[in-house]
Structures are given as C-alpha cells and as structure tokens.
Biopython code that builds the backbone (N, CA, C, O; Angstrom):
import numpy as np
from Bio.PDB.StructureBuilder import StructureBuilder

atoms = [
    (1, "MET", "N", (0.855, -1.168, 0.000)),
    (1, "MET", "CA", (0.000, 0.000, 0.000)),
    (1, "MET", "C", (0.904, 1.235, 0.000)),
    (1, "MET", "O", (1.835, 1.342, 0.798)),
    (2, "GLN", "N", (0.611, 2.151, -0.901)),
    (2, "GLN", "CA", (1.408, 3.374, -1.002)),
    (2, "GLN", "C", (0.487, 4.587, -1.019)),
    (2, "GLN", "O", (-0.468, 4.645, -1.793)),
    (3, "ILE", "N", (0.784, 5.550, -0.159)),
    (3, "ILE", "CA", (0.043, 6.809, -0.195)),
    (3, "ILE", "C", (0.645, 7.671, -1.296)),
    (3, "ILE", "O", (1.840, 7.968, -1.289)),
    (4, "HIS", "N", (-0.198, 8.067, -2.240)),
    (4, "HIS", "CA", (0.262, 8.936, -3.330)),
    (4, "HIS", "C", (0.051, 10.406, -2.985)),
    (4, "HIS", "O", (0.856, 11.264, -3.348)),
    (5, "TYR", "N", (-1.048, 10.684, -2.277)),
    (5, "TYR", "CA", (-1.368, 12.070, -1.946)),
    (5, "TYR", "C", (-2.003, 12.097, -0.564)),
    (5, "TYR", "O", (-2.951, 11.357, -0.301)),
    (6, "LEU", "N", (-1.499, 12.928, 0.301)),
    (6, "LEU", "CA", (-2.083, 13.140, 1.621)),
    (6, "LEU", "C", (-2.654, 14.551, 1.614)),
    (6, "LEU", "O", (-1.916, 15.533, 1.538)),
    (7, "GLU", "N", (-3.977, 14.639, 1.696)),
    (7, "GLU", "CA", (-4.670, 15.923, 1.615)),
    (7, "GLU", "C", (-5.071, 16.385, 3.011)),
    (7, "GLU", "O", (-5.698, 15.642, 3.766)),
    (8, "ILE", "N", (-4.708, 17.603, 3.340)),
    (8, "ILE", "CA", (-5.078, 18.193, 4.624)),
    (8, "ILE", "C", (-5.905, 19.432, 4.329)),
    (8, "ILE", "O", (-5.434, 20.367, 3.682)),
    (9, "VAL", "N", (-7.137, 19.431, 4.807)),
    (9, "VAL", "CA", (-8.035, 20.570, 4.624)),
    (9, "VAL", "C", (-8.130, 21.278, 5.971)),
    (9, "VAL", "O", (-8.516, 20.680, 6.975)),
    (10, "THR", "N", (-7.773, 22.556, 5.977)),
    (10, "THR", "CA", (-7.738, 23.329, 7.216)),
    (10, "THR", "C", (-7.999, 24.808, 6.925)),
    (10, "THR", "O", (-7.634, 25.291, 5.853)),
    (11, "PRO", "N", (-8.616, 25.529, 7.847)),
    (11, "PRO", "CA", (-8.763, 26.972, 7.652)),
    (11, "PRO", "C", (-7.444, 27.715, 7.887)),
    (11, "PRO", "O", (-7.361, 28.912, 7.609)),
    (12, "ASP", "N", (-6.403, 27.025, 8.397)),
    (12, "ASP", "CA", (-5.108, 27.652, 8.696)),
    (12, "ASP", "C", (-4.004, 27.068, 7.816)),
    (12, "ASP", "O", (-3.060, 26.461, 8.320)),
    (13, "VAL", "N", (-4.125, 27.254, 6.507)),
    (13, "VAL", "CA", (-3.163, 26.703, 5.548)),
    (13, "VAL", "C", (-1.746, 27.175, 5.852)),
    (13, "VAL", "O", (-0.824, 26.363, 5.931)),
    (14, "GLU", "N", (-1.570, 28.465, 6.021)),
    (14, "GLU", "CA", (-0.218, 29.002, 6.248)),
    (14, "GLU", "C", (0.388, 28.462, 7.540)),
    (14, "GLU", "O", (1.567, 28.113, 7.575)),
    (15, "GLY", "N", (-0.414, 28.393, 8.596)),
    (15, "GLY", "CA", (0.076, 27.888, 9.875)),
    (15, "GLY", "C", (0.520, 26.436, 9.781)),
    (15, "GLY", "O", (1.581, 26.076, 10.289)),
    (16, "VAL", "N", (-0.297, 25.594, 9.127)),
    (16, "VAL", "CA", (0.048, 24.180, 8.985)),
    (16, "VAL", "C", (1.302, 24.024, 8.120)),
    (16, "VAL", "O", (2.205, 23.264, 8.470)),
    (17, "CYS", "N", (1.359, 24.739, 6.994)),
    (17, "CYS", "CA", (2.550, 24.658, 6.134)),
    (17, "CYS", "C", (3.795, 25.118, 6.893)),
    (17, "CYS", "O", (4.843, 24.480, 6.797)),
    (18, "ASN", "N", (3.696, 26.207, 7.638)),
    (18, "ASN", "CA", (4.848, 26.704, 8.401)),
    (18, "ASN", "C", (5.297, 25.703, 9.453)),
    (18, "ASN", "O", (6.496, 25.495, 9.639)),
    (19, "THR", "N", (4.346, 25.081, 10.143)),
    (19, "THR", "CA", (4.689, 24.083, 11.154)),
    (19, "THR", "C", (5.385, 22.891, 10.516)),
    (19, "THR", "O", (6.416, 22.442, 11.017)),
    (20, "TYR", "N", (4.841, 22.370, 9.421)),
    (20, "TYR", "CA", (5.465, 21.225, 8.745)),
    (20, "TYR", "C", (6.856, 21.594, 8.229)),
    (20, "TYR", "O", (7.790, 20.799, 8.329)),
    (21, "THR", "N", (6.988, 22.791, 7.681)),
    (21, "THR", "CA", (8.287, 23.228, 7.174)),
    (21, "THR", "C", (9.309, 23.300, 8.301)),
    (21, "THR", "O", (10.440, 22.842, 8.144)),
    (22, "THR", "N", (8.921, 23.865, 9.421)),
    (22, "THR", "CA", (9.824, 23.978, 10.565)),
    (22, "THR", "C", (10.175, 22.609, 11.137)),
    (22, "THR", "O", (11.336, 22.339, 11.446)),
    (23, "ALA", "N", (9.172, 21.747, 11.277)),
    (23, "ALA", "CA", (9.391, 20.445, 11.914)),
    (23, "ALA", "C", (10.122, 19.450, 11.023)),
    (23, "ALA", "O", (10.847, 18.588, 11.519)),
    (24, "THR", "N", (9.937, 19.565, 9.706)),
    (24, "THR", "CA", (10.472, 18.534, 8.810)),
    (24, "THR", "C", (11.425, 19.041, 7.738)),
    (24, "THR", "O", (11.950, 18.253, 6.952)),
    (25, "ALA", "N", (11.652, 20.336, 7.699)),
    (25, "ALA", "CA", (12.501, 20.959, 6.668)),
    (25, "ALA", "C", (11.935, 20.712, 5.265)),
    (25, "ALA", "O", (12.680, 20.684, 4.286)),
    (26, "SER", "N", (10.612, 20.533, 5.175)),
    (26, "SER", "CA", (9.977, 20.368, 3.872)),
    (26, "SER", "C", (9.750, 21.734, 3.247)),
    (26, "SER", "O", (9.894, 22.765, 3.904)),
    (27, "SER", "N", (9.397, 21.727, 1.979)),
    (27, "SER", "CA", (9.183, 22.975, 1.271)),
    (27, "SER", "C", (7.874, 22.881, 0.494)),
    (27, "SER", "O", (7.698, 21.983, -0.329)),
    (28, "PHE", "N", (6.959, 23.809, 0.756)),
    (28, "PHE", "CA", (5.666, 23.838, 0.075)),
    (28, "PHE", "C", (5.697, 24.861, -1.047)),
    (28, "PHE", "O", (6.203, 25.970, -0.879)),
    (29, "GLY", "N", (5.153, 24.476, -2.191)),
    (29, "GLY", "CA", (5.101, 25.372, -3.336)),
    (29, "GLY", "C", (3.894, 26.296, -3.286)),
    (29, "GLY", "O", (3.167, 26.361, -2.294)),
    (30, "GLU", "N", (3.712, 26.996, -4.375)),
    (30, "GLU", "CA", (2.567, 27.889, -4.539)),
    (30, "GLU", "C", (1.292, 27.051, -4.709)),
    (30, "GLU", "O", (1.380, 25.870, -5.044)),
    (31, "PRO", "N", (0.120, 27.636, -4.485)),
    (31, "PRO", "CA", (-1.140, 26.903, -4.639)),
    (31, "PRO", "C", (-1.285, 26.270, -6.030)),
    (31, "PRO", "O", (-0.937, 26.881, -7.041)),
    (32, "VAL", "N", (-1.799, 25.051, -6.060)),
    (32, "VAL", "CA", (-2.026, 24.303, -7.305)),
    (32, "VAL", "C", (-3.533, 24.278, -7.567)),
    (32, "VAL", "O", (-4.268, 23.582, -6.866)),
    (33, "PRO", "N", (-4.003, 25.032, -8.571)),
    (33, "PRO", "CA", (-5.444, 25.109, -8.834)),
    (33, "PRO", "C", (-6.123, 23.748, -9.019)),
    (33, "PRO", "O", (-7.234, 23.552, -8.525)),
    (34, "ALA", "N", (-5.489, 22.814, -9.710)),
    (34, "ALA", "CA", (-6.096, 21.510, -9.962)),
    (34, "ALA", "C", (-6.304, 20.700, -8.683)),
    (34, "ALA", "O", (-7.088, 19.751, -8.675)),
    (35, "LEU", "N", (-5.610, 21.066, -7.602)),
    (35, "LEU", "CA", (-5.743, 20.380, -6.312)),
    (35, "LEU", "C", (-6.449, 21.267, -5.291)),
    (35, "LEU", "O", (-6.142, 21.219, -4.100)),
    (36, "GLY", "N", (-7.389, 22.070, -5.763)),
    (36, "GLY", "CA", (-8.162, 22.925, -4.867)),
    (36, "GLY", "C", (-7.330, 24.031, -4.246)),
    (36, "GLY", "O", (-7.625, 24.495, -3.144)),
    (37, "ASN", "N", (-6.285, 24.456, -4.955)),
    (37, "ASN", "CA", (-5.343, 25.476, -4.491)),
    (37, "ASN", "C", (-4.519, 25.012, -3.290)),
    (37, "ASN", "O", (-4.101, 25.818, -2.460)),
    (38, "ALA", "N", (-4.293, 23.701, -3.213)),
    (38, "ALA", "CA", (-3.437, 23.165, -2.150)),
    (38, "ALA", "C", (-2.001, 23.603, -2.384)),
    (38, "ALA", "O", (-1.535, 23.674, -3.521)),
    (39, "ARG", "N", (-1.315, 23.892, -1.302)),
    (39, "ARG", "CA", (0.134, 24.093, -1.343)),
    (39, "ARG", "C", (0.733, 22.710, -1.144)),
    (39, "ARG", "O", (0.375, 22.018, -0.191)),
    (40, "VAL", "N", (1.632, 22.296, -2.018)),
    (40, "VAL", "CA", (2.092, 20.918, -2.082)),
    (40, "VAL", "C", (3.581, 20.804, -1.770)),
    (40, "VAL", "O", (4.390, 21.640, -2.173)),
    (41, "ALA", "N", (3.915, 19.736, -1.036)),
    (41, "ALA", "CA", (5.307, 19.366, -0.771)),
    (41, "ALA", "C", (5.479, 17.903, -1.172)),
    (41, "ALA", "O", (4.535, 17.116, -1.116)),
    (42, "GLU", "N", (6.693, 17.555, -1.575)),
    (42, "GLU", "CA", (7.009, 16.181, -1.953)),
    (42, "GLU", "C", (7.181, 15.320, -0.711)),
    (42, "GLU", "O", (7.726, 15.774, 0.295)),
    (43, "LEU", "N", (6.711, 14.065, -0.782)),
    (43, "LEU", "CA", (6.925, 13.087, 0.278)),
    (43, "LEU", "C", (8.190, 12.283, -0.043)),
    (43, "LEU", "O", (8.459, 11.988, -1.208)),
    (44, "VAL", "N", (8.951, 11.935, 0.969)),
    (44, "VAL", "CA", (10.117, 11.088, 0.773)),
    (44, "VAL", "C", (9.647, 9.764, 0.191)),
    (44, "VAL", "O", (8.704, 9.168, 0.710)),
    (45, "GLY", "N", (10.278, 9.296, -0.866)),
    (45, "GLY", "CA", (9.894, 8.037, -1.488)),
    (45, "GLY", "C", (8.806, 8.187, -2.544)),
    (45, "GLY", "O", (8.351, 7.186, -3.096)),
    (46, "GLY", "N", (8.383, 9.400, -2.834)),
    (46, "GLY", "CA", (7.354, 9.640, -3.841)),
    (46, "GLY", "C", (6.046, 10.053, -3.213)),
    (46, "GLY", "O", (5.810, 9.811, -2.029)),
    (47, "GLY", "N", (5.210, 10.666, -3.992)),
    (47, "GLY", "CA", (3.928, 11.144, -3.504)),
    (47, "GLY", "C", (4.010, 12.593, -3.050)),
    (47, "GLY", "O", (5.053, 13.240, -3.145)),
    (48, "MET", "N", (2.882, 13.083, -2.554)),
    (48, "MET", "CA", (2.777, 14.492, -2.191)),
    (48, "MET", "C", (1.909, 14.660, -0.954)),
    (48, "MET", "O", (1.068, 13.814, -0.652)),
    (49, "VAL", "N", (2.122, 15.760, -0.244)),
    (49, "VAL", "CA", (1.203, 16.194, 0.793)),
    (49, "VAL", "C", (0.716, 17.578, 0.362)),
    (49, "VAL", "O", (1.514, 18.444, 0.004)),
    (50, "GLY", "N", (-0.600, 17.772, 0.401)),
    (50, "GLY", "CA", (-1.185, 19.043, 0.010)),
    (50, "GLY", "C", (-2.007, 19.616, 1.151)),
    (50, "GLY", "O", (-2.772, 18.902, 1.801)),
    (51, "VAL", "N", (-1.844, 20.905, 1.386)),
    (51, "VAL", "CA", (-2.582, 21.596, 2.437)),
    (51, "VAL", "C", (-3.424, 22.673, 1.759)),
    (51, "VAL", "O", (-2.900, 23.543, 1.064)),
    (52, "ARG", "N", (-4.736, 22.600, 1.972)),
    (52, "ARG", "CA", (-5.624, 23.587, 1.344)),
    (52, "ARG", "C", (-6.726, 24.003, 2.301)),
    (52, "ARG", "O", (-7.000, 23.341, 3.302)),
    (53, "ALA", "N", (-7.342, 25.112, 1.962)),
    (53, "ALA", "CA", (-8.482, 25.621, 2.727)),
    (53, "ALA", "C", (-9.751, 24.899, 2.271)),
    (53, "ALA", "O", (-9.786, 24.357, 1.166)),
    (54, "PRO", "N", (-10.788, 24.883, 3.103)),
    (54, "PRO", "CA", (-12.074, 24.332, 2.662)),
    (54, "PRO", "C", (-12.543, 25.064, 1.403)),
    (54, "PRO", "O", (-12.326, 26.267, 1.257)),
    (55, "MET", "N", (-13.184, 24.330, 0.501)),
    (55, "MET", "CA", (-13.630, 24.926, -0.759)),
    (55, "MET", "C", (-15.053, 25.453, -0.695)),
    (55, "MET", "O", (-15.504, 26.130, -1.618)),
    (56, "HIS", "N", (-15.773, 25.149, 0.394)),
    (56, "HIS", "CA", (-17.123, 25.687, 0.572)),
    (56, "HIS", "C", (-17.449, 25.667, 2.059)),
    (56, "HIS", "O", (-16.748, 25.032, 2.847)),
    (57, "GLU", "N", (-18.505, 26.357, 2.434)),
    (57, "GLU", "CA", (-18.878, 26.540, 3.848)),
    (57, "GLU", "C", (-19.070, 25.246, 4.618)),
    (57, "GLU", "O", (-18.742, 25.174, 5.803)),
    (58, "SER", "N", (-19.596, 24.226, 3.959)),
    (58, "SER", "CA", (-19.904, 22.993, 4.685)),
    (58, "SER", "C", (-18.739, 22.004, 4.733)),
    (58, "SER", "O", (-18.850, 20.951, 5.361)),
    (59, "GLU", "N", (-17.627, 22.332, 4.077)),
    (59, "GLU", "CA", (-16.462, 21.432, 4.122)),
    (59, "GLU", "C", (-15.710, 21.638, 5.428)),
    (59, "GLU", "O", (-15.269, 22.744, 5.738)),
    (60, "THR", "N", (-15.574, 20.576, 6.174)),
    (60, "THR", "CA", (-14.908, 20.652, 7.471)),
    (60, "THR", "C", (-13.457, 20.198, 7.351)),
    (60, "THR", "O", (-13.101, 19.511, 6.393)),
    (61, "PRO", "N", (-12.616, 20.577, 8.317)),
    (61, "PRO", "CA", (-11.223, 20.122, 8.286)),
    (61, "PRO", "C", (-11.150, 18.589, 8.270)),
    (61, "PRO", "O", (-11.921, 17.902, 8.940)),
    (62, "VAL", "N", (-10.206, 18.087, 7.492)),
    (62, "VAL", "CA", (-10.040, 16.643, 7.347)),
    (62, "VAL", "C", (-8.621, 16.340, 6.894)),
    (62, "VAL", "O", (-7.985, 17.152, 6.222)),
    (63, "THR", "N", (-8.133, 15.172, 7.264)),
    (63, "THR", "CA", (-6.894, 14.634, 6.710)),
    (63, "THR", "C", (-7.294, 13.387, 5.948)),
    (63, "THR", "O", (-7.879, 12.467, 6.519)),
    (64, "ARG", "N", (-6.978, 13.351, 4.647)),
    (64, "ARG", "CA", (-7.470, 12.283, 3.778)),
    (64, "ARG", "C", (-6.306, 11.668, 2.996)),
    (64, "ARG", "O", (-5.726, 12.330, 2.135)),
    (65, "PRO", "N", (-5.957, 10.405, 3.287)),
    (65, "PRO", "CA", (-4.922, 9.748, 2.479)),
    (65, "PRO", "C", (-5.533, 9.209, 1.178)),
    (65, "PRO", "O", (-6.637, 8.666, 1.174)),
    (66, "TYR", "N", (-4.802, 9.368, 0.095)),
    (66, "TYR", "CA", (-5.188, 8.803, -1.199)),
    (66, "TYR", "C", (-4.206, 7.686, -1.519)),
    (66, "TYR", "O", (-3.014, 7.930, -1.707)),
    (67, "PHE", "N", (-4.712, 6.462, -1.580)),
    (67, "PHE", "CA", (-3.859, 5.311, -1.850)),
    (67, "PHE", "C", (-3.736, 5.084, -3.351)),
    (67, "PHE", "O", (-4.720, 5.161, -4.087)),
    (68, "LEU", "N", (-2.526, 4.807, -3.787)),
    (68, "LEU", "CA", (-2.245, 4.547, -5.190)),
    (68, "LEU", "C", (-2.795, 3.169, -5.562)),
    (68, "LEU", "O", (-2.492, 2.178, -4.898)),
    (69, "VAL", "N", (-3.603, 3.108, -6.626)),
    (69, "VAL", "CA", (-4.191, 1.853, -7.093)),
    (69, "VAL", "C", (-3.977, 1.711, -8.594)),
    (69, "VAL", "O", (-3.781, 2.700, -9.302)),
    (70, "ASP", "N", (-4.016, 0.471, -9.069)),
    (70, "ASP", "CA", (-3.846, 0.218, -10.505)),
    (70, "ASP", "C", (-5.143, 0.420, -11.277)),
    (70, "ASP", "O", (-5.117, 0.841, -12.434)),
    (71, "ASP", "N", (-6.282, 0.122, -10.645)),
    (71, "ASP", "CA", (-7.586, 0.202, -11.300)),
    (71, "ASP", "C", (-8.561, 0.883, -10.340)),
    (71, "ASP", "O", (-9.116, 0.237, -9.452)),
    (72, "ILE", "N", (-8.765, 2.180, -10.521)),
    (72, "ILE", "CA", (-9.555, 2.963, -9.568)),
    (72, "ILE", "C", (-11.017, 2.513, -9.541)),
    (72, "ILE", "O", (-11.635, 2.498, -8.476)),
    (73, "GLU", "N", (-11.575, 2.151, -10.688)),
    (73, "GLU", "CA", (-12.978, 1.724, -10.717)),
    (73, "GLU", "C", (-13.157, 0.429, -9.922)),
    (73, "GLU", "O", (-14.117, 0.300, -9.162)),
    (74, "ALA", "N", (-12.249, -0.521, -10.088)),
    (74, "ALA", "CA", (-12.331, -1.785, -9.356)),
    (74, "ALA", "C", (-12.106, -1.552, -7.863)),
    (74, "ALA", "O", (-12.789, -2.148, -7.031)),
    (75, "ALA", "N", (-11.152, -0.688, -7.524)),
    (75, "ALA", "CA", (-10.868, -0.406, -6.114)),
    (75, "ALA", "C", (-12.063, 0.280, -5.452)),
    (75, "ALA", "O", (-12.411, -0.043, -4.316)),
    (76, "LEU", "N", (-12.688, 1.220, -6.150)),
    (76, "LEU", "CA", (-13.852, 1.909, -5.598)),
    (76, "LEU", "C", (-15.029, 0.945, -5.452)),
    (76, "LEU", "O", (-15.746, 0.990, -4.453)),
    (77, "ALA", "N", (-15.228, 0.080, -6.435)),
    (77, "ALA", "CA", (-16.303, -0.922, -6.349)),
    (77, "ALA", "C", (-16.050, -1.862, -5.170)),
    (77, "ALA", "O", (-16.990, -2.255, -4.480)),
    (78, "GLY", "N", (-14.797, -2.221, -4.939)),
    (78, "GLY", "CA", (-14.461, -3.073, -3.804)),
    (78, "GLY", "C", (-14.751, -2.406, -2.480)),
    (78, "GLY", "O", (-15.232, -3.042, -1.543)),
    (79, "ALA", "N", (-14.454, -1.108, -2.407)),
    (79, "ALA", "CA", (-14.737, -0.353, -1.184)),
    (79, "ALA", "C", (-16.241, -0.306, -0.925)),
    (79, "ALA", "O", (-16.683, -0.484, 0.210)),
    (80, "VAL", "N", (-17.027, -0.067, -1.976)),
    (80, "VAL", "CA", (-18.488, -0.023, -1.842)),
    (80, "VAL", "C", (-19.016, -1.394, -1.416)),
    (80, "VAL", "O", (-19.896, -1.483, -0.561)),
    (81, "ALA", "N", (-18.483, -2.452, -2.006)),
    (81, "ALA", "CA", (-18.914, -3.806, -1.641)),
    (81, "ALA", "C", (-18.603, -4.113, -0.175)),
    (81, "ALA", "O", (-19.280, -4.924, 0.455)),
    (82, "ALA", "N", (-17.566, -3.452, 0.361)),
    (82, "ALA", "CA", (-17.185, -3.652, 1.763)),
    (82, "ALA", "C", (-17.927, -2.705, 2.708)),
    (82, "ALA", "O", (-17.655, -2.686, 3.909)),
    (83, "GLY", "N", (-18.872, -1.913, 2.161)),
    (83, "GLY", "CA", (-19.696, -1.062, 3.007)),
    (83, "GLY", "C", (-19.408, 0.419, 2.945)),
    (83, "GLY", "O", (-20.023, 1.191, 3.681)),
    (84, "ALA", "N", (-18.483, 0.846, 2.082)),
    (84, "ALA", "CA", (-18.150, 2.273, 1.974)),
    (84, "ALA", "C", (-19.215, 3.023, 1.172)),
    (84, "ALA", "O", (-19.964, 2.438, 0.389)),
    (85, "GLU", "N", (-19.255, 4.326, 1.394)),
    (85, "GLU", "CA", (-20.147, 5.222, 0.656)),
    (85, "GLU", "C", (-19.295, 6.121, -0.229)),
    (85, "GLU", "O", (-18.340, 6.730, 0.253)),
    (86, "VAL", "N", (-19.620, 6.216, -1.506)),
    (86, "VAL", "CA", (-18.870, 7.069, -2.428)),
    (86, "VAL", "C", (-19.186, 8.532, -2.123)),
    (86, "VAL", "O", (-20.345, 8.947, -2.157)),
    (87, "ALA", "N", (-18.153, 9.302, -1.827)),
    (87, "ALA", "CA", (-18.310, 10.739, -1.581)),
    (87, "ALA", "C", (-18.010, 11.539, -2.845)),
    (87, "ALA", "O", (-18.574, 12.614, -3.050)),
    (88, "HIS", "N", (-17.122, 11.016, -3.694)),
    (88, "HIS", "CA", (-16.807, 11.656, -4.975)),
    (88, "HIS", "C", (-16.415, 10.554, -5.941)),
    (88, "HIS", "O", (-15.457, 9.824, -5.687)),
    (89, "PRO", "N", (-17.145, 10.420, -7.054)),
    (89, "PRO", "CA", (-16.796, 9.372, -8.019)),
    (89, "PRO", "C", (-15.453, 9.662, -8.680)),
    (89, "PRO", "O", (-14.918, 10.765, -8.571)),
    (90, "ALA", "N", (-14.928, 8.675, -9.354)),
    (90, "ALA", "CA", (-13.646, 8.838, -10.040)),
    (90, "ALA", "C", (-13.706, 10.011, -11.005)),
    (90, "ALA", "O", (-14.644, 10.147, -11.791)),
    (91, "MET", "N", (-12.680, 10.856, -10.927)),
    (91, "MET", "CA", (-12.602, 12.035, -11.789)),
    (91, "MET", "C", (-11.148, 12.269, -12.175)),
    (91, "MET", "O", (-10.256, 12.250, -11.327)),
    (92, "GLU", "N", (-10.925, 12.489, -13.454)),
    (92, "GLU", "CA", (-9.569, 12.733, -13.940)),
    (92, "GLU", "C", (-9.158, 14.186, -13.703)),
    (92, "GLU", "O", (-9.935, 15.113, -13.935)),
    (93, "LEU", "N", (-7.929, 14.362, -13.240)),
    (93, "LEU", "CA", (-7.307, 15.681, -13.126)),
    (93, "LEU", "C", (-6.209, 15.712, -14.186)),
    (93, "LEU", "O", (-5.237, 14.965, -14.075)),
    (94, "PRO", "N", (-6.337, 16.556, -15.212)),
    (94, "PRO", "CA", (-5.356, 16.559, -16.295)),
    (94, "PRO", "C", (-3.913, 16.627, -15.773)),
    (94, "PRO", "O", (-3.581, 17.449, -14.918)),
    (95, "ASN", "N", (-3.087, 15.757, -16.300)),
    (95, "ASN", "CA", (-1.655, 15.661, -15.988)),
    (95, "ASN", "C", (-1.362, 15.178, -14.567)),
    (95, "ASN", "O", (-0.197, 15.129, -14.174)),
    (96, "LEU", "N", (-2.388, 14.820, -13.785)),
    (96, "LEU", "CA", (-2.158, 14.374, -12.409)),
    (96, "LEU", "C", (-2.666, 12.957, -12.145)),
    (96, "LEU", "O", (-2.163, 12.290, -11.241)),
    (97, "GLY", "N", (-3.635, 12.490, -12.898)),
    (97, "GLY", "CA", (-4.210, 11.173, -12.677)),
    (97, "GLY", "C", (-5.693, 11.266, -12.375)),
    (97, "GLY", "O", (-6.332, 12.285, -12.636)),
    (98, "THR", "N", (-6.229, 10.194, -11.824)),
    (98, "THR", "CA", (-7.655, 10.104, -11.507)),
    (98, "THR", "C", (-7.810, 9.817, -10.023)),
    (98, "THR", "O", (-7.091, 8.987, -9.466)),
    (99, "PHE", "N", (-8.756, 10.510, -9.380)),
    (99, "PHE", "CA", (-8.984, 10.304, -7.957)),
    (99, "PHE", "C", (-10.442, 9.965, -7.698)),
    (99, "PHE", "O", (-11.313, 10.228, -8.528)),
    (100, "ALA", "N", (-10.696, 9.379, -6.538)),
    (100, "ALA", "CA", (-12.050, 9.133, -6.037)),
    (100, "ALA", "C", (-11.975, 9.203, -4.515)),
    (100, "ALA", "O", (-10.917, 8.984, -3.926)),
    (101, "ILE", "N", (-13.115, 9.512, -3.881)),
    (101, "ILE", "CA", (-13.175, 9.603, -2.422)),
    (101, "ILE", "C", (-14.332, 8.747, -1.932)),
    (101, "ILE", "O", (-15.422, 8.763, -2.503)),
    (102, "TYR", "N", (-14.076, 8.002, -0.869)),
    (102, "TYR", "CA", (-15.154, 7.262, -0.220)),
    (102, "TYR", "C", (-15.061, 7.461, 1.287)),
    (102, "TYR", "O", (-14.018, 7.837, 1.821)),
    (103, "ILE", "N", (-16.179, 7.198, 1.957)),
    (103, "ILE", "CA", (-16.250, 7.325, 3.415)),
    (103, "ILE", "C", (-16.636, 5.963, 3.981)),
    (103, "ILE", "O", (-17.588, 5.325, 3.532)),
    (104, "GLN", "N", (-15.878, 5.547, 4.962)),
    (104, "GLN", "CA", (-16.189, 4.289, 5.643)),
    (104, "GLN", "C", (-15.860, 4.460, 7.120)),
    (104, "GLN", "O", (-14.772, 4.915, 7.474)),
    (105, "GLY", "N", (-16.784, 4.101, 7.959)),
    (105, "GLY", "CA", (-16.579, 4.233, 9.396)),
    (105, "GLY", "C", (-16.392, 5.673, 9.829)),
    (105, "GLY", "O", (-15.720, 5.942, 10.824)),
    (106, "GLY", "N", (-16.988, 6.611, 9.079)),
    (106, "GLY", "CA", (-16.869, 8.024, 9.405)),
    (106, "GLY", "C", (-15.549, 8.651, 8.977)),
    (106, "GLY", "O", (-15.311, 9.830, 9.240)),
    (107, "ILE", "N", (-14.688, 7.874, 8.319)),
    (107, "ILE", "CA", (-13.373, 8.350, 7.904)),
    (107, "ILE", "C", (-13.339, 8.508, 6.387)),
    (107, "ILE", "O", (-13.813, 7.640, 5.654)),
    (108, "HIS", "N", (-12.775, 9.619, 5.924)),
    (108, "HIS", "CA", (-12.592, 9.852, 4.490)),
    (108, "HIS", "C", (-11.349, 9.121, 4.013)),
    (108, "HIS", "O", (-10.310, 9.137, 4.674)),
    (109, "HIS", "N", (-11.470, 8.474, 2.847)),
    (109, "HIS", "CA", (-10.359, 7.781, 2.211)),
    (109, "HIS", "C", (-10.350, 8.191, 0.747)),
    (109, "HIS", "O", (-11.400, 8.484, 0.174)),
    (110, "GLY", "N", (-9.182, 8.211, 0.148)),
    (110, "GLY", "CA", (-9.078, 8.520, -1.272)),
    (110, "GLY", "C", (-8.342, 7.430, -2.018)),
    (110, "GLY", "O", (-7.533, 6.694, -1.454)),
    (111, "LEU", "N", (-8.645, 7.346, -3.299)),
    (111, "LEU", "CA", (-7.941, 6.447, -4.215)),
    (111, "LEU", "C", (-7.349, 7.309, -5.320)),
    (111, "LEU", "O", (-7.923, 8.334, -5.691)),
    (112, "TRP", "N", (-6.194, 6.891, -5.848)),
    (112, "TRP", "CA", (-5.529, 7.660, -6.912)),
    (112, "TRP", "C", (-4.946, 6.688, -7.907)),
    (112, "TRP", "O", (-4.262, 5.734, -7.536)),
    (113, "GLN", "N", (-5.220, 6.931, -9.170)),
    (113, "GLN", "CA", (-4.655, 6.108, -10.253)),
    (113, "GLN", "C", (-3.871, 7.027, -11.168)),
    (113, "GLN", "O", (-4.379, 8.061, -11.603)),
    (114, "LEU", "N", (-2.647, 6.656, -11.459)),
    (114, "LEU", "CA", (-1.812, 7.439, -12.383)),
    (114, "LEU", "C", (-2.020, 6.998, -13.805)),
    (114, "LEU", "O", (-1.400, 7.544, -14.718)),
]
sb = StructureBuilder()
sb.init_structure("model")
sb.init_model(0)
sb.init_chain("A")
sb.init_seg("    ")
for serial, (resi, resn, name, xyz) in enumerate(atoms, 1):
    if name == "N":
        sb.init_residue(resn, " ", resi, " ")
    sb.init_atom(name, np.array(xyz, "f"), 0.0, 1.0, " ", f" {name:<3s}", serial, name[0])
structure = sb.get_structure()
C-alpha cells in the first residue's frame, strides 16, 4: 500500500505549512489550482502532501490519504462492496491522474490512479 497524496483541509493553511516546514525541513510550493489550491510538498519516497483551505462553507477540516491503485474503478467498487459510501466518483485531473473519495466508518479515504 502506497500513499500517493495526503490531503489536509484546514482553515489555517499558512500555519500548517509553516509548522510542517519547521518540523520537517519540507518545502511547500505555490497553490495548485487543480488540487483545490493546495500548497504541495514532496513526500520522501514519492507522492505528495497538500494543504488547502475548505472549498465551501460545509467542508470541514479533514486529513485524507489517497492510496495509489492500478484500477480505480475496481478499487472503488471493492470499497463499496465492503460497506463504503462514495463521496466523490472517479474524476480525472489533467496531468495528475484520476482520484475518487469514499467514506467508511466516518473516515474519508481517497484512491488515486496514475
């Protein structure tokens, strides 16, 4: 299992990025529009961590890991068969891959296919 993208949604983007930078010597770039204006840093061994603000009033702070999968449709169907609820169907992000979000046990999970 490999995390490709770790998404952190918070009203304090700058504070979280500054804390991570200080604690880990990581470096966050400028906001990436395709990722909801997340500021992104590279993860050791591949992948990314993105910190962004909520995109609408009802979006609450969350930390959501996106696991890298070979077949996102099959992985999402498997999650649903195991009792998960689809929060966002598979959607392609140009030049980044395809993602989907599901909720199981009150926890948000993501899938990512390159």
